[in-house]
C-alpha positions in Angstrom: 78.1 -46.8 19.3 76.5 -48.0 15.9 73.0 -48.7 17.7 73.1 -45.2 19.2 73.7 -43.6 15.9 70.6 -45.5 14.5 68.5 -44.8 17.2 68.6 -41.1 16.3 67.6 -41.7 12.7 64.1 -41.2 11.7 62.4 -43.4 9.0 61.6 -41.1 6.0 58.3 -41.8 4.3 58.5 -42.2 0.6 57.2 -39.2 -1.6 54.0 -39.7 -3.1 53.1 -38.1 -6.5 50.8 -35.3 -6.5 47.4 -36.0 -7.9 47.2 -35.4 -11.6 45.5 -32.2 -12.8 42.1 -32.9 -14.4 42.2 -31.9 -18.3 39.9 -29.0 -19.0 36.3 -30.3 -20.0 33.4 -29.0 -21.8 30.0 -30.1 -21.6 27.3 -29.0 -24.0 24.0 -27.7 -23.5 21.8 -27.5 -26.4 18.5 -25.4 -26.8 15.2 -25.0 -28.8 15.4 -22.1 -31.3 14.9 -18.6 -30.0 14.7 -20.0 -26.3 16.8 -20.1 -23.2 14.6 -22.5 -21.3 16.3 -25.6 -20.3 14.8 -28.9 -21.9 14.9 -32.0 -20.0 17.9 -33.4 -21.8 19.6 -29.8 -21.3 18.8 -30.0 -17.6 20.4 -33.5 -17.4 23.7 -32.2 -19.1 23.7 -29.3 -16.5 23.2 -31.9 -13.6 26.1 -33.9 -15.1 28.2 -30.8 -15.3 27.4 -30.1 -11.6 28.4 -33.6 -10.5 31.7 -33.1 -12.6 32.4 -29.8 -10.8 31.7 -31.3 -7.5 34.0 -34.4 -8.0 37.0 -32.3 -9.5 36.8 -28.8 -8.1 37.8 -26.8 -11.1 39.1 -23.3 -10.5 36.6 -21.8 -13.2 33.3 -22.8 -14.5 33.0 -20.6 -17.8 29.6 -20.8 -19.3 29.9 -19.6 -23.2 26.5 -18.7 -24.7 25.6 -18.9 -28.6 22.8 -18.3 -30.7 22.3 -19.0 -34.6 22.3 -15.8 -36.7 18.6 -15.8 -37.5 18.0 -12.5 -35.8 19.7 -9.2 -35.5 23.2 -9.3 -33.7 21.9 -7.4 -30.5 18.9 -10.1 -30.5 21.6 -12.9 -31.0 23.5 -11.5 -27.9 20.6 -11.0 -25.8 19.7 -14.6 -26.3 23.3 -15.8 -25.8 23.3 -13.7 -22.3 19.9 -15.4 -21.4 21.2 -18.9 -22.1 24.1 -18.3 -20.0 21.9 -17.1 -17.2 19.7 -20.1 -17.4 22.8 -22.5 -17.3 24.5 -20.6 -14.3 21.1 -20.5 -12.4 20.7 -24.3 -12.8 24.2 -24.9 -11.6 23.7 -22.6 -8.6 20.5 -24.6 -7.9 22.6 -27.7 -8.1 24.9 -26.3 -5.2 27.6 -24.9 -7.5 29.3 -21.7 -6.1 28.4 -18.9 -8.2 31.9 -17.3 -7.6 33.3 -19.9 -9.8 31.2 -18.8 -12.9 32.8 -16.8 -15.8 30.1 -15.6 -18.2 31.0 -15.6 -21.9 28.0 -14.5 -24.0 29.2 -14.8 -27.5 26.0 -14.5 -29.6 26.2 -15.7 -33.4 29.8 -17.3 -33.7 32.0 -16.4 -36.6 32.7 -20.2 -37.2 29.3 -21.4 -37.4 28.6 -25.0 -36.9 25.1 -25.0 -38.1 21.5 -24.0 -36.4 21.7 -26.9 -33.9 25.3 -26.3 -32.8 24.8 -22.8 -32.6 21.9 -22.9 -30.2 23.9 -24.0 -27.4 26.0 -23.2 -24.2 29.3 -24.8 -23.3 30.3 -25.4 -19.6 34.0 -25.2 -19.9 35.6 -26.5 -16.7 39.3 -25.2 -16.1 41.9 -26.3 -13.3 44.6 -24.3 -12.0 46.0 -26.6 -9.4 
């Protein structure tokens, strides 16, 4: 009778832990003054971001664009938008789906980090899963 009862049982698989959710990441891309053109170093950072995106599958790829306050606010915003577009175009050329992009042109930030630091975009990878 005991053997009959055991025959109907199924082996339960041990529960495996879910894969950890990656921490949000930020990749910086720097530009020359008054330019939205990607330098070779900047393109290398974009390529690094694309590889990270392909490996980790973020839910959102936010690209925040900054410009140092050397110009009028509307010019700073225009340059920030161009920098965001340059980075997003390069990511798309690397095979990243533009549906993931969130554009954040900021212009000249209130909390300036200096001329070099403000001539940048930040590629921010966030994860919802």
